[in-house]
ROPAFI-181501 format. One record per residue (C-alpha): residue number from 1; x, y, z. Coordinates in pm, 1 decimal, m for minus. Example, Ala and Ser with C-alpha at 12.3 -4.5 7.8 and 13.67 -1.06 7.14 Angstrom:
BEGIN
    nr          u          v          w
     1     1230.0     m450.0      780.0
     2     1367.0     m106.0      714.0
//
This chain:
BEGIN
    nr          u          v          w
     1    m2038.3    m2096.1      m91.8
     2    m2072.3    m2128.7     m481.7
     3    m1768.6    m2124.2     m713.3
     4    m1709.1    m1815.8     m934.6
     5    m1759.4    m2037.9    m1264.4
     6    m2116.0    m2132.5    m1118.8
     7    m2192.1    m1765.9    m1043.8
     8    m2072.8    m1691.7    m1399.3
     9    m2276.4    m1938.7    m1579.2
    10    m2569.2    m1794.0    m1789.6
    11    m2486.8    m1438.6    m1648.4
    12    m2590.7    m1154.6    m1879.0
    13    m2544.7     m847.4    m1663.3
    14    m2184.9     m723.2    m1593.8
    15    m2043.8     m786.0    m1255.3
    16    m1756.9     m637.2    m1046.0
    17    m1527.7     m783.4     m787.6
    18    m1318.0     m619.7     m515.4
    19     m953.7     m676.0     m395.7
    20     m828.7     m605.2      m74.5
    21     m520.5     m683.6      131.2
    22     m491.1     m780.9      505.1
    23     m437.9     m447.6      703.6
    24     m145.3     m431.2      927.3
    25     m300.5     m313.0     1246.3
    26     m602.9     m465.5     1443.8
    27     m787.7      m97.1     1414.6
    28     m722.0     m131.2     1028.8
    29     m892.3     m472.6     1020.6
    30    m1198.9     m363.7     1194.8
    31    m1232.1      m45.5      982.7
    32    m1191.9     m251.6      655.2
    33    m1459.5     m482.0      745.7
    34    m1699.1     m191.8      787.0
    35    m1571.8      m75.2      470.4
    36    m1642.7     m388.9      273.2
    37    m1968.9     m423.1      421.0
    38    m2069.1      m61.6      295.5
    39    m1928.7     m143.2      m51.6
    40    m2134.9     m435.1      m36.7
    41    m2464.5     m265.8       52.4
    42    m2747.4      m62.8      m76.7
    43    m2733.2      178.8     m261.0
    44    m2432.3       15.4     m429.4
    45    m2452.4     m343.4     m578.7
    46    m2291.7     m631.0     m427.3
    47    m1958.5     m745.7     m567.9
    48    m1977.4    m1102.2     m714.6
    49    m1692.3    m1199.4     m483.5
    50    m1408.4    m1023.2     m277.1
    51    m1044.7    m1122.6     m327.4
    52     m788.3    m1141.3      m52.5
    53     m438.0    m1092.2     m125.3
    54     m142.1    m1315.1       m3.6
    55      208.6    m1215.2       35.2
    56      495.8    m1352.5     m141.2
    57      630.8    m1656.3       51.2
    58      346.7    m1673.6      260.1
    59      446.5    m1369.3      457.4
    60      101.0    m1254.4      514.1
    61      m52.1    m1606.0      537.9
    62     m214.6    m1579.9      879.4
    63     m355.0    m1232.9      843.8
    64     m483.7    m1318.9      483.5
    65     m674.6    m1623.5      628.9
    66     m806.3    m1429.2      886.1
    67     m939.0    m1159.4      666.0
    68    m1084.8    m1430.9      459.1
    69    m1271.9    m1569.5      723.6
    70    m1425.2    m1246.3      845.5
    71    m1543.9    m1165.9      482.8
    72    m1731.0    m1509.6      449.7
    73    m1911.8    m1403.5      784.6
    74    m2032.5    m1093.5      597.1
    75    m2209.9    m1335.5      340.1
    76    m1966.5    m1263.2       81.2
    77    m1796.5    m1491.6     m166.8
    78    m1417.7    m1492.2     m123.2
    79    m1125.7    m1543.1     m375.2
    80     m826.6    m1630.7     m186.4
    81     m480.8    m1534.5     m370.8
    82     m228.1    m1803.4     m297.3
    83      129.0    m1806.4     m397.2
    84      370.1    m2112.0     m394.4
    85      724.1    m2050.5     m413.2
    86     1001.1    m1974.6     m143.0
    87      779.9    m2129.5      140.2
    88      704.1    m2488.3      239.6
    89      451.1    m2685.5       76.0
    90      285.5    m2757.3      408.7
    91      188.8    m2386.4      418.1
    92        0.6    m2430.9       84.1
    93     m165.6    m2748.0      211.0
    94     m265.5    m2564.2      527.4
    95     m428.4    m2266.3      334.0
    96     m612.7    m2498.0      103.2
    97     m748.2    m2706.5      407.9
    98     m847.7    m2384.8      581.9
    99    m1030.3    m2258.7      270.7
   100    m1195.6    m2594.1      250.5
   101    m1305.5    m2579.5      631.0
   102    m1444.6    m2227.3      571.6
   103    m1610.6    m2342.8      226.6
   104    m1396.2    m2090.9       50.8
   105    m1409.0    m2245.9     m302.0
   106    m1227.1    m1984.0     m516.0
   107     m831.6    m1959.4     m521.2
   108     m626.0    m1739.7     m756.1
   109     m336.9    m1946.3     m811.4
   110       21.4    m1726.0     m827.7
   111      368.2    m1817.2     m841.2
   112      499.2    m1546.2     m616.2
   113      870.6    m1422.5     m640.5
   114     1096.7    m1639.8     m842.7
   115     1227.6    m1957.3     m660.2
   116     1566.7    m1897.0     m503.9
   117     1848.1    m2157.4     m576.8
   118     2017.9    m2349.0     m308.4
   119     2300.1    m2097.2     m330.3
   120     2081.8    m1807.5     m230.5
   121     1868.1    m1987.4       21.1
   122     1792.2    m1868.6      356.7
   123     1900.3    m2163.3      538.2
   124     2194.4    m2428.2      475.2
   125     2072.8    m2749.6      290.4
   126     1734.5    m2617.0      218.2
   127     1442.0    m2828.8       91.0
   128     1397.6    m2777.4     m286.2
   129     1096.0    m2572.4     m382.1
   130      780.4    m2816.8     m447.1
   131      637.5    m2553.9     m688.4
   132      831.0    m2360.7     m949.2
   133      553.4    m2184.2    m1133.8
   134      192.7    m2108.3    m1099.7
   135       80.7    m2398.2    m1332.3
   136      241.6    m2620.4    m1085.2
   137       19.9    m2500.4     m828.1
   138     m287.0    m2515.5    m1054.6
   139     m220.1    m2891.6    m1129.0
   140     m154.0    m2971.1     m768.8
   141     m500.7    m2817.4     m644.6
   142     m692.3    m2988.4     m927.5
   143     m505.3    m3329.5     m864.0
   144     m573.5    m3308.9     m482.2
   145     m905.8    m3150.8     m478.5
   146    m1061.2    m3217.7     m786.3
   147    m1338.4    m2980.2     m891.7
   148    m1401.5    m2850.3     m525.7
   149    m1204.4    m2526.2     m593.4
   150    m1260.5    m2292.1     m883.2
   151     m901.6    m2190.7     m974.0
   152     m817.6    m1859.0    m1134.6
   153     m469.3    m1759.2    m1259.7
   154     m288.1    m1419.9    m1360.8
   155     m293.4    m1277.8    m1708.3
   156      m63.9     m997.2    m1826.5
   157     m199.2     m757.4    m2115.9
   158      151.1     m611.7    m2113.7
   159      419.2     m873.5    m2068.1
   160      530.1     m975.8    m1710.6
   161      865.0     m798.5    m1618.8
   162     1033.3    m1171.7    m1624.7
   163      885.1    m1271.8    m1975.1
   164     1101.1    m1287.0    m2250.3
   165      826.7    m1170.1    m2499.9
   166      445.9    m1125.7    m2544.1
   167      434.3    m1439.6    m2737.2
   168      609.7    m1632.6    m2442.2
   169      368.7    m1471.1    m2187.3
   170       69.4    m1600.7    m2390.7
   171      227.5    m1939.3    m2421.6
   172      272.0    m1960.0    m2041.4
   173      m99.2    m1831.6    m1972.1
   174     m214.6    m2120.6    m2224.9
   175       m6.0    m2361.0    m2002.3
   176     m181.1    m2242.1    m1680.6
   177     m514.3    m2266.0    m1830.6
   178     m453.6    m2616.9    m1970.4
   179     m330.8    m2718.4    m1625.9
   180     m676.2    m2670.5    m1509.0
   181     m755.7    m2298.1    m1443.1
   182    m1114.4    m2178.4    m1455.5
   183    m1059.2    m1787.1    m1500.2
   184     m817.9    m1531.5    m1549.2
   185     m778.3    m1202.7    m1363.7
   186     m528.8     m948.3    m1535.3
   187     m264.9     m720.6    m1406.2
   188     m349.9     m354.4    m1407.0
   189     m313.0     m155.5    m1754.8
   190     m415.5      185.7    m1884.1
   191     m435.7      106.5    m2253.6
   192     m784.9      m22.2    m2325.7
   193     m734.0      m75.9    m2688.7
   194     m428.0     m283.0    m2612.2
   195     m600.5     m487.6    m2364.5
   196     m906.0     m561.7    m2596.2
   197     m661.5     m655.8    m2858.4
   198     m463.9     m888.4    m2608.3
   199     m802.1    m1057.9    m2541.9
   200     m863.3    m1127.3    m2916.8
   201     m517.3    m1257.1    m2934.5
   202     m585.3    m1502.3    m2611.4
   203     m904.0    m1635.0    m2777.1
   204     m714.6    m1704.4    m3107.0
   205     m457.7    m1898.3    m2916.1
   206     m745.0    m2112.6    m2779.6
   207     m773.1    m1961.8    m2435.4
   208    m1134.4    m1983.2    m2367.2
   209    m1154.6    m1914.9    m1968.9
   210    m1337.3    m1602.9    m1867.8
   211    m1105.0    m1306.7    m1852.7
   212    m1152.0    m1039.9    m1580.2
   213     m940.7     m719.6    m1619.2
   214     m797.9     m563.9    m1325.3
   215     m871.1     m202.6    m1302.5
   216     m676.7       14.6    m1038.2
   217     m791.8      364.9    m1000.3
   218     m533.2      630.1     m981.1
   219     m516.0      754.9     m622.0
   220     m241.0     1017.8     m612.3
   221       57.5     1094.1     m858.7
   222      337.6      960.4     m666.0
   223      199.1      626.2     m601.9
   224       87.9      603.2     m972.6
   225      421.4      700.4    m1092.8
   226      580.7      430.6     m854.5
   227      345.2      155.9     m948.9
   228      403.0      206.1    m1316.1
   229      769.2      198.0    m1264.9
   230      737.0     m148.8    m1056.2
   231      525.8     m328.5    m1314.6
   232      674.4     m163.7    m1629.9
   233      298.7      m99.9    m1731.8
   234      316.8      147.4    m2045.4
   235      100.6      458.2    m1993.4
   236      m73.7      619.5    m2282.4
   237       84.1      966.3    m2337.4
   238     m274.9     1128.5    m2316.6
   239     m278.3     1009.7    m1972.4
   240       52.1     1127.9    m1857.0
   241       m4.3     1474.6    m2026.6
   242     m328.1     1491.9    m1836.5
   243     m192.4     1410.4    m1491.3
   244      129.3     1631.5    m1514.8
   245      m56.0     1976.8    m1458.0
   246     m241.4     1829.9    m1154.8
   247       27.2     1614.8    m1016.9
   248       77.4     1820.6     m696.0
   249     m308.7     1825.8     m624.6
   250     m400.2     1512.3     m455.2
   251     m784.3     1564.5     m491.9
   252     m774.8     1648.5     m862.1
   253     m551.6     1334.4     m924.5
   254     m810.0     1115.1     m736.6
   255    m1111.2     1270.7     m931.1
   256     m929.5     1227.0    m1246.7
   257     m836.3      853.2    m1153.7
   258    m1201.7      795.1    m1094.5
   259    m1317.9      950.1    m1417.4
   260    m1043.2      761.4    m1618.8
   261    m1132.3      436.0    m1458.0
   262    m1511.3      494.9    m1547.6
   263    m1417.2      545.1    m1898.8
   264    m1194.1      240.2    m1909.5
   265    m1485.8       27.3    m1775.7
   266    m1737.2      143.5    m1994.9
   267    m1542.6      110.9    m2287.3
   268    m1425.9     m267.5    m2186.5
   269    m1793.1     m365.5    m2115.3
   270    m1912.2     m237.8    m2441.3
   271    m1670.0     m424.4    m2639.1
   272    m1862.7     m763.4    m2503.0
   273    m1530.4     m933.2    m2467.5
   274    m1529.5     m971.6    m2082.5
   275    m1808.9    m1031.9    m1849.0
   276    m1702.1     m805.6    m1578.1
   277    m1438.3     m610.4    m1376.5
   278    m1194.7     m653.5    m1090.4
   279    m1128.7     m346.6     m892.4
   280     m804.0     m335.7     m696.1
   281     m905.8      m93.0     m420.9
   282     m568.5      m58.4     m232.7
   283     m824.7      m90.5       78.4
   284     m954.0      260.8      m16.7
   285    m1316.3      323.4      m57.1
   286    m1396.5      663.1     m238.9
   287    m1268.2      602.3     m583.4
   288    m1441.7      264.0     m639.2
   289    m1762.8      414.8     m487.5
   290    m1745.9      709.8     m746.0
   291    m1694.8      451.4    m1015.7
   292    m1988.9      240.4     m923.8
   293    m2195.4      566.4     m909.7
   294    m2060.6      704.5    m1237.9
   295    m2159.4      380.3    m1400.1
   296    m2514.7      415.3    m1285.2
   297    m2474.7       94.0    m1103.6
   298    m2635.2      203.6     m779.2
   299    m2989.5      187.3     m675.4
   300    m3182.9      313.0     m377.0
   301    m3393.6      m10.6     m353.6
   302    m3292.1     m289.5     m126.1
   303    m3322.4     m498.2     m428.3
   304    m2978.8     m380.1     m552.9
   305    m2826.9     m640.9     m302.0
   306    m2950.6     m900.6     m522.5
   307    m2805.5     m738.6     m844.5
   308    m2495.2     m965.0     m861.0
   309    m2668.8    m1264.4     m739.7
   310    m2580.8    m1221.6     m358.5
   311    m2850.7    m1069.9     m140.1
   312    m2751.6    m1239.7      182.7
   313    m2500.9     m965.2      294.2
   314    m2497.4     m991.4      675.9
   315    m2437.5     m722.1      931.1
   316    m2081.6     m695.7     1041.0
   317    m2012.7     m905.0     1362.4
   318    m1886.9     m581.8     1524.7
   319    m2089.8     m425.5     1794.7
   320    m2225.8      m77.0     1716.2
   321    m2326.3      161.6     2002.3
   322    m2407.1      474.0     1796.7
   323    m2510.1      459.1     1432.4
   324    m2528.7      863.2     1390.7
   325    m2168.1      895.0     1349.3
   326    m2106.5      793.0      973.6
   327    m1766.0      722.1      841.4
   328    m1781.7      946.1      540.4
   329    m1909.8     1236.9      737.1
   330    m1690.5     1478.5      937.6
   331    m1767.3     1656.1     1278.1
   332    m1833.3     2008.3     1186.2
   333    m1844.3     2348.8     1372.7
   334    m1475.3     2342.3     1458.2
   335    m1426.9     1987.2     1543.3
   336    m1155.6     1778.5     1376.7
   337    m1298.8     1544.0     1107.2
   338    m1262.7     1181.7     1231.6
   339    m1392.8     1003.7      938.0
   340    m1485.6     1266.7      699.5
   341    m1570.7     1421.4      392.4
   342    m1796.4     1720.0      437.7
   343    m2160.5     1731.6      421.2
   344    m2139.4     2030.4      214.8
   345    m2039.4     1801.8      m85.4
   346    m2280.0     1953.6     m324.0
   347    m2312.2     1644.5     m540.5
   348    m2392.3     1448.4     m212.8
   349    m2359.5     1113.5     m390.6
   350    m2150.9      950.2     m141.7
   351    m2416.2     1006.5      150.2
   352    m2532.1      645.6      265.9
   353    m2723.9      564.0      583.1
   354    m2666.5      302.6      833.1
   355    m2300.9      394.2      883.7
   356    m2114.8      390.9     1225.4
   357    m1772.5      443.2     1379.3
   358    m1576.8      127.6     1450.1
   359    m1543.5       21.6     1806.7
   360    m1167.5       52.0     1800.4
   361    m1170.3      414.6     1640.4
   362    m1443.6      498.9     1900.8
   363    m1236.0      348.8     2195.5
   364     m937.9      576.5     2062.1
   365    m1154.1      876.8     2043.7
   366    m1273.9      820.8     2392.5
   367     m943.8      760.3     2548.2
   368     m802.9     1068.6     2363.7
   369    m1081.0     1289.5     2490.3
   370    m1055.3     1192.9     2831.9
   371     m662.7     1261.8     2825.1
   372     m689.8     1585.8     2649.3
   373    m1034.1     1725.4     2665.5
   374    m1068.4     1747.6     2294.2
   375    m1089.2     1542.4     1989.1
   376     m803.0     1362.9     1836.1
   377     m615.4     1511.9     1511.9
   378     m654.0     1311.3     1178.8
   379     m305.2     1183.1     1140.4
   380      m83.7     1094.0      856.1
   381      267.0      956.1      882.2
   382      597.3     1077.0      778.2
   383      739.8     1100.1      434.7
   384      999.6      885.4      279.7
   385     1302.1     1051.7      180.7
   386     1315.8      991.0     m187.4
   387      948.0     1028.2     m260.7
   388      730.6     1321.0     m398.5
   389      670.9     1625.9     m161.7
   390      377.0     1586.4       61.2
   391       67.5     1670.5     m137.3
   392     m221.9     1566.4       63.7
   393     m482.1     1796.8     m102.5
   394     m719.8     1690.4      173.8
   395    m1053.3     1881.8      103.8
   396    m1354.3     1877.5      292.2
   397    m1511.3     1658.5       37.4
   398    m1252.1     1395.0      104.2
   399    m1265.5     1062.7      309.8
   400    m1055.5     1067.8      635.9
   401     m787.5      836.5      496.9
   402     m794.7      866.3      112.9
   403     m487.4     1094.6       81.1
   404     m167.8      891.3      216.8
   405      141.5     1088.2      235.5
   406      469.0      907.2      236.5
   407      514.3      574.6      356.4
   408      226.2      560.1      601.8
   409     m129.0      681.4      652.7
   410     m344.1      676.2      984.2
   411     m279.6      385.1     1199.0
   412     m660.5      313.2     1208.3
   413     m677.1      301.1      819.1
   414     m722.7      m19.6      634.0
   415     m456.6      115.4      397.6
   416     m225.2      191.6      662.7
   417      160.3      134.9      548.1
   418       58.7       74.8      183.2
   419      154.7      341.5      m77.5
   420      147.4      149.1     m409.9
   421       m0.4     m185.2     m356.0
   422      305.5     m364.0     m413.6
   423      351.1     m462.5      m38.1
   424      672.1     m434.0      156.1
   425     1013.3     m563.0       43.4
   426     1231.9     m476.4     m262.2
   427     1048.4     m277.8     m545.9
   428     1267.0     m376.8     m841.3
   429     1384.9     m707.1     m981.1
   430     1687.9     m884.1     m846.6
   431     1888.2     m829.2    m1186.8
   432     1808.6     m463.3    m1163.8
   433     1906.8     m439.1     m803.7
   434     2230.6     m600.9     m859.6
   435     2286.3     m369.9    m1135.6
   436     2208.0      m48.1     m943.6
   437     2318.6     m145.3     m590.6
   438     2635.4     m349.5     m663.7
   439     2786.2     m582.5     m419.6
   440     2877.3     m395.6      m83.8
   441     3098.3     m565.0      134.7
   442     3215.1     m288.6      390.5
   443     3060.4      m12.8      578.7
   444     3259.3      228.3      357.1
   445     3106.3       88.4       36.9
   446     2764.5      112.9      183.7
   447     2828.8      477.5      275.1
   448     2952.8      557.9      m77.9
   449     2631.1      374.7     m216.8
   450     2399.7      588.5      m14.6
   451     2582.0      910.7      m74.2
   452     2585.2      830.5     m455.2
   453     2222.0      804.7     m442.9
   454     2187.4     1148.2     m269.2
   455     2422.0     1305.6     m530.4
   456     2173.3     1162.1     m800.7
   457     2436.1      965.4     m973.2
   458     2319.4      784.3    m1292.0
   459     2468.3      458.0    m1150.5
   460     2262.4      492.9     m837.0
   461     1903.1      588.3     m944.3
   462     1744.8      396.6     m655.8
   463     1820.1      245.3     m300.7
   464     1649.5      m57.1     m142.0
   465     1436.4      213.6       55.2
   466     1334.5      447.4     m226.0
   467     1275.7      353.2     m576.1
   468     1230.2      707.9     m695.5
   469     1487.0     1001.4     m746.6
   470     1558.7     1238.1     m456.3
   471     1264.9     1463.9     m404.0
   472     1299.2     1862.5     m458.9
   473     1222.1     1902.5      m90.4
   474     1505.9     1663.9       31.5
   475     1744.2     1858.6     m214.3
   476     1709.4     2166.4       14.1
   477     1871.1     1986.8      293.4
   478     2135.2     1785.2       76.0
   479     2448.4     1902.3      247.7
   480     2338.6     1775.4      593.6
   481     2223.2     1425.7      431.3
   482     2537.2     1393.7      277.2
   483     2741.4     1438.5      606.9
   484     2504.9     1210.8      791.6
   485     2565.7      939.4      504.5
   486     2949.1     1000.6      505.7
   487     3213.8      747.6      586.9
   488     3285.4      955.2      879.3
   489     2936.0      906.7     1037.8
   490     2786.5      598.2      863.1
   491     2448.0      723.6      941.7
   492     2220.2      595.7      643.9
   493     1897.5      828.3      600.1
   494     1574.6      679.1      478.6
   495     1346.0      950.2      586.8
   496     1376.6     1335.5      636.4
   497     1233.1     1678.2      588.5
   498     1323.6     2024.8      623.4
   499     1164.6     2287.3      860.7
   500      913.2     2509.0      702.2
   501      753.4     2820.2      839.5
   502      444.0     2943.8      653.7
   503      521.9     2866.9      291.9
   504      259.2     2932.6       29.8
   505       55.1     2612.1      m28.7
   506      111.9     2666.8     m408.0
   507      490.6     2654.4     m367.7
   508      660.9     2396.1     m599.3
   509      887.3     2252.5     m360.2
   510      714.9     2246.4      m24.3
   511      355.8     2335.1      m98.8
   512       50.8     2087.9      m73.7
   513     m314.3     2122.9      m25.4
   514     m552.1     2381.8     m137.8
   515     m473.3     2709.4     m300.3
   516     m433.7     3027.4      m81.0
   517     m313.4     2821.5      236.1
   518        0.9     2825.7      416.5
   519      202.5     2507.5      535.6
   520      436.8     2442.6      821.8
   521      688.8     2160.8      877.9
   522      914.5     2051.4     1170.9
   523     1262.6     1920.8     1051.6
   524     1282.7     1546.1     1084.7
   525     1548.3     1277.4      995.7
   526     1527.6      902.8     1020.9
   527     1856.2      691.1      997.1
   528     2040.0      354.0     1072.2
   529     2313.4      349.5     1334.3
   530     2539.0      109.2     1505.4
   531     2408.1      m25.7     1841.7
   532     2684.1      169.1     2057.1
   533     2553.3      505.3     1894.2
   534     2208.0      467.0     2049.0
   535     2307.9      541.5     2411.8
   536     2514.5      820.5     2277.0
   537     2236.2      995.8     2077.8
   538     1975.5      941.4     2363.2
   539     2236.4     1103.5     2604.0
   540     2272.1     1380.4     2388.3
   541     1898.8     1447.5     2348.1
   542     1874.7     1481.7     2717.9
   543     2163.4     1693.0     2768.5
   544     2167.2     1918.0     2466.1
   545     1797.8     1882.7     2305.3
   546     1658.5     2145.8     2522.5
   547     1321.7     1969.0     2527.8
   548     1287.9     2053.3     2153.0
   549     1364.8     1704.3     2016.6
   550     1183.5     1376.0     2005.1
   551     1372.9     1064.7     1979.9
   552     1250.0      715.0     1879.8
   553     1509.2      400.5     1835.5
   554     1439.2       36.9     1786.9
   555     1598.2     m263.9     1651.0
   556     1490.3     m593.3     1495.3
   557     1509.9     m786.2     1817.2
   558     1239.0     m568.9     1962.4
   559     1430.7     m323.8     2161.1
   560     1279.9       10.2     2163.4
   561     1370.8      350.5     2326.3
   562     1187.2      694.4     2329.2
   563     1193.9     1016.5     2535.6
   564      820.9     1079.9     2454.9
   565      528.6      994.3     2671.5
   566      297.3      705.3     2615.7
   567       60.4      759.6     2345.7
   568      199.8     1095.6     2247.3
   569      161.4     1214.1     1886.4
   570      394.0     1442.5     1714.3
   571      247.2     1649.2     1439.0
   572      532.9     1737.0     1200.4
   573      355.3     1877.8      905.8
   574       30.4     2088.2      898.2
   575     m138.1     2354.5      687.0
   576     m357.9     2655.5      738.0
   577     m636.1     2686.9      441.2
   578     m909.1     2920.9      358.0
   579    m1261.1     2812.8      506.1
   580    m1145.3     2501.4      690.5
   581     m966.8     2397.0      985.3
   582     m598.4     2325.0     1048.3
   583     m515.1     2015.3      852.3
   584     m254.8     1794.0     1018.3
   585     m103.3     1577.4      729.5
   586      185.9     1417.2      893.4
   587      239.0     1255.9     1227.5
   588      521.1     1048.9     1381.4
   589      416.2      824.1     1692.5
   590      533.8      521.1     1850.9
   591      295.5      279.5     1669.3
   592      389.1      396.0     1313.7
   593      751.5      403.1     1391.5
   594      738.7       44.1     1520.5
   595      553.2      m75.0     1230.5
   596      793.9       93.4      993.0
   597     1093.2      m30.4     1192.0
   598      976.7     m391.4     1105.1
   599      937.7     m337.3      743.4
   600     1272.9     m145.3      721.2
   601     1488.9     m429.5      873.2
   602     1292.5     m667.7      663.2
   603     1427.5     m455.2      359.3
   604     1779.1     m514.2      468.6
   605     1705.1     m888.2      500.4
   606     1558.3     m900.2      138.7
   607     1855.3     m698.3       27.9
   608     2089.9     m959.5      163.3
   609     1908.9    m1239.1      m13.1
   610     2033.6    m1106.5     m337.9
   611     2364.1    m1253.0     m260.4
   612     2500.3    m1594.9     m219.1
   613     2473.1    m1754.6      127.8
   614     2798.1    m1695.9      333.9
   615     2917.3    m1451.3       97.4
   616     3075.3    m1120.1      223.8
   617     2781.0     m899.5      110.4
   618     2527.3    m1140.6      253.9
   619     2700.0    m1148.8      593.2
   620     2745.7     m748.4      604.5
   621     2382.2     m689.9      526.6
   622     2236.0     m957.1      744.8
   623     2463.4     m815.0     1024.8
   624     2313.3     m481.5      974.1
   625     1977.0     m623.5      984.5
   626     2005.9     m824.9     1296.3
   627     2237.4     m564.6     1500.4
   628     2176.0     m202.7     1399.3
   629     1928.4       38.1     1510.7
   630     1673.0      255.4     1330.4
   631     1647.6      614.3     1496.7
   632     1395.8      912.3     1414.0
   633     1454.3     1260.7     1547.0
   634     1209.0     1548.5     1557.8
   635     1312.2     1903.4     1616.4
   636      980.7     2096.5     1726.6
   637     1115.6     2460.5     1669.7
   638      996.0     2500.5     1302.6
   639     1120.2     2851.3     1306.5
   640     1477.8     2742.6     1381.0
   641     1554.4     2571.3     1005.3
   642     1911.1     2461.6     1114.1
   643     1824.2     2351.8     1462.4
   644     1815.5     1976.8     1405.1
   645     2125.7     1970.2     1182.9
   646     2323.5     2180.7     1438.9
   647     2247.2     1930.4     1708.0
   648     2338.0     1637.7     1483.3
   649     2644.8     1780.0     1312.8
   650     2801.6     2004.6     1551.8
   651     3036.1     1840.2     1801.0
//
């Protein structure tokens, strides 16, 4: 496959690239490959290349390489992201050799998380990191592979959170370029003029490599707010004021995000300072498709496949049995939309031909139909405790997984489990975490920490499990949450919602979706408990639950308990809106619980690594990660607002 710099040589027309991350589930991978093929096929122009992200410390190494290999089989050029710190040098070598064997010739060389010192290492007597910075990786690749790879590096139009100043940021970018980098992909930004000024300064500093700006369309307000908080990316006041009135309407936010990104791309390309655009998709399709259409980059001719110099897009290796079921179309006449936005979309711009349902999804639909004699619901997953209220805004024109609510979306979705593009783990810097979370050494101190967050203490604005303040909806059940998190109970909650019975969809606390509807919720809570409490809770559910409570519990070792039937689905949030079917926006099921359980205990482990090895804080947090259990409880009588809390808190 050609290198990116050779594809750029002599090029006049603007280009675009896409960024995807490896999905968490097999079904998500299958659906992502179909999605990538659609985004690379007529009437859309083919991307110049597709980049695949790599988790810090090599956490997604196998899945990243698997996704990269599948994308090459679609006939697309691949840019593999590669971090280098906090993992063995052998893992870097293996990734580079794998790329060479697949003829993947483009690498985006990144540092990853800051290297850990020996005192904070995960193992005694650790080997020192071979790589300390991204320029070390650039030099290593260049010295060992000569010009086989085209090497990219990251640029920051607004300073990296670890940088001392904008000037030091630019100096370090120059070091990476002088080490052998061929191109630059930037972090996201929303101040276009600020970006263009930064490009000019780069050129004045002697940085001559092509700069490809990273554009991340705003998908929903809560994820946008979270991402801006994490990256410290400044947002123009005009954008903030535009978003505030529509913040609870995901459909309007997504539309605004696509329009804003279109304007940004147009202004950037009109400047003539950069050759193309890098779209951070979050594994979603609708927004980038809309942007490309708004830019008039689409064509009804099959020749559009060659617009970006890549006309050999191959059909997905996935077998298709029925090409009449399109991913972007719903099943109408009262059926639940599986993949759908409505054919009633008056613009009809997103209709494309040759689409099909993925095999894994077709299998799930068939199995569900055999068991239930009906079509399955469109599921979304449970909301996290501290986030914004559920605001799916899912209208008929929207694609099936475009509106994530809370921590998870549909398990079949390529975007499943990702809410901000930041990946799993801690969401703030180590210095900020130590300042806000302190150094807990006892269970009592942990209970005090979680209750301090629940009380909205200025000293505790975040927790490792939530980087936003407590939501207004969670405040309605605050006394119950405080009791659970108290020193007496030591049940540290990380997810919850109150029971809601036919509240207006425009309600500022509980409302979501289109105007003129009504929303419903079953009460739900999720918390960590000591191992000896799990059996007691299970027995209590069986004896006093009255068949109204679903129970899920699991630990890091892989032990799992539930009182639900295999493949059961618990719809806990739904809405009734004018002119459309009942919308189930939140479900809890075994697969989603198990996926979140793995991430939850990894967060405890990441938290522990903030403290020196063998320190009391490290020992405490490691012990919780390895021994405690995560429990989810759902009370199915949504008309009994106090039912779940009576069950849990009354002796």
